[in-house]
N, C-alpha and C positions, 0 to 999 in steps of 0.2 A: 685923375692924375694929380699928384702932389709934387712939390719941390723938395729935394733933399740933397745934402752934401755927403759924398762917400767919405767915410772916416778911416775904415780899416777892414782888412781881412785877417782873421786870426783863428787858428784851431778849427777851421771849417765854418766860421761864422762871419757874416758881412754886416758891418755896422754903418748906419746912415743917420745923419742928423737932419731933422725936418725943420721947416721954416718957423714952426711954432716952438722950437727948442726941445722937442721930444726926440730922444735917441731911441732907435729901434734896431734890434739885432735880427737878421734874417738867417734862417737855417738853409735856405735853398735859393739859387738863382737859376732860371731856366738855361739849359745849354746854349740855345741860340743867342741869349743875351751875353753869356760869357764868351761866345765866339766873336761877338761884336766889340765887347769891352772886357778885356782880360783883367778883371778885378782881383784875381788871385796873384798875378805876377807883375802887373804894370803899376809901379809906384807913382807914376805921373798922374794917375787917376785919383790919388788921395787928395782930398779937399776940393774935388771938382763937383760942380752942381749939376743935377739931373732932374728931369721930370721923371717920376717913378710911378709905376703901376704895380701893385702887389695884392696878394690875396692871403687870407688866413685859412689854413687847412686844419680842421679839427680831427683828432683821433677818434675813430668810431667807438673804441673801447674805453676811452678816457676823456670825458667832456672837458676836463680841466687842461688837457694837453693840446696846445696849438702850435703850429709851425707857420712861420711867415715865409712866403715865397715871392721873389721878385719876378714879375711877368714881363716887364719892359722898362727900358731906360732910354731917355733921349737927352743928349747934352744941352745945356742952356748956354 
């Protein structure tokens, strides 16, 4: 689990800023996470810090294509 600040949701992508200054854009957030934290509509979550767990999902047909998926969020 790493620490990250939620920056935005735009055009289907979720952007988080990690403690090391790295900005990462996520293609997916598990539905159970979105049920707990409405990152799409709740603007009060912008700039909130979370413990985040995520995975990289590689396309079987294209080794260079990777999707980042948020698996869990816990507020700090």
